[in-house]
N, C-alpha and C positions, 0 to 999 in steps of 0.2 A: 149743304148739311155737313159734309166732311170738313169744311172750314171750321165750323163751330165745334165739331168733335175734337179737332186738333187744338183749338183754343182751350177746351176744358182739360186736355192732357197737359198743355203747357202750364195752366194754372195749378193743376195738381202737382206737377213736378216742382213748380216754384214753391208751393206750400211745403213739400217734402224737404226741399233745400233749406227753407226758413227754419223748420223745426230742427233739422240736423245741425244747422249753424248755431241755433240757440243752445242746443245741448253741448256743443263743443265750447261755446263761449262760457258756459257755467260749469266746466269740468272741475274747477277748484272752488266752487261755491258751497259752503258748508250747509248740509241739509237739503241740497237741491235734488229734485227728483226728475229724471229724464222724461221726455215726452215722445210719443209715437204718433205720427200722422196716419190715420186710418181712412181708407177710400172705399167707395162703392160705385158700381156702374150705374149709368142713367139709362133707363129703359121706359119709353112712353108708348103706349098702344091703346087701342080702343076695340070694342067688339066688332067693328067693321074693318079693322086693319088686318093685313095679311101677316099674322104672327110668325109663320114659318120662314118668312123672308126678311123679317125685321132684323137689322144689324146693330141696334143700340144707338144711343145719343151721346156717348162720351163717359166721363168720369166726374165724380164730385167728392169733396172732402166731407166725410161724415162726422169726424171727431178728431181732435188732437188730445189723445188720452195720455195722462201721466202714469208712469210706472212706479209704484210705491215699494219696490223691493228694497231690501236692506243695503245701505252703503257701508263701506269699510270704516273702521274706527281709527282715528288718529289721536294718539295719547299726548297730553300736554302736562304742564306743571301748574296749571290753574285749577284749583278745586271747584271753581264755579263753572268750569266748562263741563257740560253735561251731554251725554249721548244716550239715545234710547236703543236698546237691543231688543228687537221684536216690534210688536204693534203698539201704536200709541202716538200721541202728540202732546206737546207742551201747550198749556193755555196761557194766552197773553191778553193784557188789556192796555188800552192807550192811556187811560186815566185811572187814578185811585178810586175804587168803588164802582167802576163802570162794569156793566154786564154785557157789553158788546165785545165778545171775545174773538180773537183770531187764534189760529192754531199753527204750530210750526214744529219741524224736526231739528231746526238749527238751535243748538244749545250753547252758543258763544255768549255767555252772560258775564256781566260785570256789575259793580256797584255804582249808583249815582251819588249825588252830593248828600242825599238823605239816607244813604245806606240801604236803599231798596235794590233788589236784584232786577236788572233790566237788560234788554238786548241793545244792539247798536243803534236802534231807532228810538230808544227810550221807553219801549213798551215794558210793562211790569209782568214779571213771572208770577203766576198764581200758585197758591199753596193751600192745603187743607189745614184746619186748626188741629192741634194735638195737645195732649197733656204734657206740661213742661217737665214733669218728673219721670213719667213712664214712657212717653212717646206714643201712647195710644191715640189713634185718630178718632176725633169726636164726630166728624161729619165728612162725607165724601161727595157732597153736592156742590156743583159749581156756584150755586147761589150763595153758599156760605163760605166760599173761598175768598182769599184776600191776597194782596201783594206781599210777597216774602220780603222781610226786612231783617238785616243783620244788625244787632245792637252794637253801638259804639261806646256804651257805658261800661263801667266796671261791674263785675259780678257781686251781688249782694252777699254780705257775710251771713254765716249760719252758726248760731250758738250751739255749743256742745250740749247734748242731752243724754248721751250714752258713752261710757268708757268700757273697753273690753280688755281684760288683763288676765294672763295665765302665766304660771311660773313654776319652777322647781326650787324647793328650799332644801339646803344641804342638811341631811339628818345628822351629819357628824359635827355640826357647828356647836360651839359652846354658848350657853345662855349668858348674856351680858349681866354683870353684877351691879350696874348702876341703873337707876330709873331712866326711862326713855326721855331723850331730849333731842329734837331734830338738829340742833346745832352742834351736837357732840357725837362723833362717829362711833365712839366706844360704847354707846348706849343702844346700838342696834346692829343687826348682823348684815343685812343687805338692803339695798334701796334701788328703785328705778323711777323714772319720771316720763311724763308725756306732756304735750301742749294742748290745752283746752282753750276755747274761744267764748267770749261774752257776746252780748247782743250787738255790740259795735264792731265785732270782728277783731278785737284786741286780744293777743295771745297771753295766756297765763300758764305758769308751770305747775302742774299737778304732780306731786311726788309721793310715792308709797315707800314706807319703811317697814321692814319685817324684823320682828323681835321674837327670838325663841324663849319660851317660858322655861323656868327652872325645872328640870326633870325630877329633882329630888322632892319637889312639892307634890303631895298626892293629888292626882287628877290632872296635873299639868304635863304629863308625859306626852311627847309628840304634839305639843300644842304651840301655836304661833299667833302672836298679835300682829295686826296690820294697822299702822298709823298713817295719816295722810296730812300733807300741807299744801296750801295754795299760795304760791309766791312766797314761800318760806313761813307762812302763818299756819299754825296747826289748827285743825278743826275736828270735831267729833262726827259721829254718825248723823247727828241732827243738823249738821252744817254750821254750827255755832263755833266761833273762834275760841281757841283755848290758849292760855298763857302760861300754863304749868303751875299756877298757884293752887292753893287748897280749894279756892272757890271754882276754879276752872282748870282741873288737872289734865294732863295729857292722856286722854282716854283713847283706846283703839277704836277704829271704825268697824273692825270685824276681827273675829278670832277663829282660827282654823284648828281642828283637832284631826290628826291623821291616824289611820289604822296601821296595822303591822305590814300591810302591803304598800304603804306609802300614799294611799288615796285618802281624801278628806272623808271622815266619817260624820262630822257635824260642823256646822257653822254657827257662830254666836254673834248676834248684833243687838246692842242695847240690852244685854242680859237675857235675850231670848235665843235659845239654842234650837237649831233646825237640823234634823238628820239629812244627810246627803242621800238622795235617791238616784242611783245611776250616775250619769254625767250631767245632771241638771242642778243648777244652783239658782236659788232665788236672788235676783239682783238687789244690791244694796242701794236704796234710793236716798241720796243726799239732798236735804231740803234746800231749794234755791232761795227761798225767802223773798223779801221785797214787799213793798206796800205795808210795812209795819210788822210783817212776820219775820222773825229772825232766821237767818240762813246764810248760804254762801255769798249772796249778793251784797251782804253787809261788809264783806271783806274787800270789795272793789272800791277804788278811789277815783275812777274816771267817769263817773256818771252813768255807767252801763249797768247791766244786770244779767242774771241768768234767768231767762223767761220761764224755764221749766226745771223741775228737779233733775239732777244728774244721776243716772243709774250706773252703778259700778257692777259690771257683769264679770264674774270670775270664770271666763272662758274666752275663746276667740269669737269674732263676729259671725263666722259661719257655723259655729257650734260643733266643731270637729271633735270626735270622741276622745282622741288622745291629747288634746290641748286643754287639759284641766289642771288645776293646782295639784302638785305632787310634792312628796317629801322622800326623795331617794338619797342614797349615799353618793351624791354627785354634786359638783359645784353649782352654785346659784346660777339659774338660767331663766331668762325671760322668753317664754314661748309665744306670747302674743301680747301686744300692747297697741290698741287702736282707739280712735274716737271719731265721732261723726260730725264734728264742727269744722268750720272753715273761715278763714279770714277774707278780707276783700280781695278779689282777684280781677285781673285784667284779661281781656279777650286774647286767647293764645292761638286759636285756630278754629276753622270751620270744616266739618266733615259731613259728607252727604253719602248715605248708604245706597245700596242697590234698590232698597224699598222707597227711596226718595226722602227718608227722614233727614232733616237738617239739624245737626247737633253743634252747639257752640261749646268749645272747651275753654276753661279759664285757668289762669296760672295758679289758682289755689286748689286745683284738682277737681273742681266742680264741672259738671256737664249739664247743659240745658237743651231740651228739644225746642226748636224754634218753629217748626212746622213740617209739613210733608209736601213735596212737589206734586202738584195736581197733574194728572194725566187723563186723557180722554181718547176714545176710539169712535169710529163711525161704522155703520153697517155697510156703506158703500163709499170708500175713500175716493174713488175716481169721480164721484159726483161732487166733490168739494169745489168751491169757487176760488180760483186763484186771485190774490190781491197784491201780489208782488212781495219782495223781500223774503222769499221762500216761506210765505205764509198763505193760509187758506181760511175761508169762512164756510160755515155750513150753508147748505142749499136744500131745495126740496128733494133733489135726487140723492143727496148724501145721507139724509136722515138726521135726527137730533144727536148731539154729542152725548156719549155715555161715559160719565166720569167714574174713576176708580183709583185705587191705590196701585202704584207700580208693582209689578210682579203678581198681581191678583188676576184670576180669570185668564183672559187672553191678552191682557196688557203685558208689555215687555218690562224689562228691568232697566234701571238707570245706572250708567257708568260715569262716575265722577272723574274729573281730569281727563276727559276724552271728548272728541267731537266726531260726529258722523259726517263722513265725506260724501261728496256727490256720488250718486250711483251710476254715473255716465261711464260707459266703457269706450274709451277714446278710440281704440282700434276698430270696434264695430261702427262707430260714428263716421270714421274716415272712409270705411268701405261703403256705408250708406250714402255718404256724400258723393262718391264716384258714381254709384248707381243712380242717384237722383240727377246728377249732371248728365249722364248718358240718356236718361229718360227725357230730360228737358231737350237735349239735342235731337233725339228721335222725333219728338212731337214737333219741334221746330222744322225738321226736315219734311214731315208730313204736311205742315202748313205751307212750306215752300213749294212742295210738289203740287199741292192743291191750287196755289197761286199760279203756278206755271200752266196747269191745265186750263184754268179759267182764262189766262192770257191767250193761250192757243185758241180757245173757243171764240174769244173776242176778235182775234186776227182772222179766223175763218169767216166770221160774220161780216167783217169789214171787206173781205175779198168778194163775198157774194154781193154786197151792196155796190162795190166798184164795178163788178161785171154787169150788173143790172143797169147801172147808169150809162155804161158804154153802149149797151144794146139799145137803150132809149135814144141816144144821140144818133146812132146809125139809122134807126127807123125814121127819125124826123127829117133826115136828108132825103 
């Protein structure tokens, strides 16, 4: 019996050595989780055995349990390198559209030939669908997740639909004596311009001209006309091109009248005067036209159009209280001049936030949400089934994967440009290695002693047989 007990001790020590050696071998493996060999004694008895004198039957390996505590982070220069801080796993699939997922903490990702985010084995990183504009997640179910793909095409152009302009007009300026003409600087006081974009993303120069009315004319005190041109062509508030003739004179798109404090009291468009209420100005909607309707689109010569009317907002985009048109005794100043269009852009960069949102940035200033990195957790991580390549699969003891957004509930956050290192403590493993080696030697010694005892017993048996044989020979004589 002691021979078998020593054999179980040697087997257990060998298992401990194997587990420790495997931990040491993977000390630099990204996302690796160390294992621990767990043992239990073997004790067999029955109702008729003498339990008080039972010594036990050795040792057995009950489990090689992985330890899922956090590994340290190693920061890199690759934005596709991802590390999880806290609980959770990345979901991976071997094929596009496959629902047989594996789960990993190793976030060393890269792009394949089709611009899908994959690991070193070509497995696809799964992501939740999101709204491209707002980034709001539309579903957090693994069944609706798909492989994350980074687009390699240019960003689509966006036609201008709103322009935001605010300014200060110099109250000390003299009114021009000549009728307005965009080609003659003596006919206006100040001007400013911005770039707007048509449906094809081609830029066009939108220019505003500010003309002070003659203060000697009753009712024109502190009053300014605003004219506009598109690529040098004048147009009115209806978006129709003007050539300065009697049939199509240079009419302003808007007229501002300021009060004694320098703030607009009224705004006039197409003969309709609207009082200013606080810092709110009704936008001037320039007709885009197209499809037989006259408007700004008729002024384009490249086959494009303005798909929607262009709203001229006399304020900044944020609606800041102090950024409204004013007439102070100060030099002409542009306080805000923005627009919401964009030309064609190329992919400039990829950013991944702590919430797993993947954002593509383009050279035209646009940003598009591509998806959200899918994360899952398990009720019992130690019940996961190892499949190699620092990956696991669900099992009966692990429970079903529970998907969610990074940073929500008990799920951890995602760190871009970082990798989670192995959680193996090399110093502890070397100490465990020495301990396992000594344990192996001790059990080997017990086996050797047991062998020696059995050898002595065999020698005694042989001596007795030899003595009995001699006695028989003497008796026969």
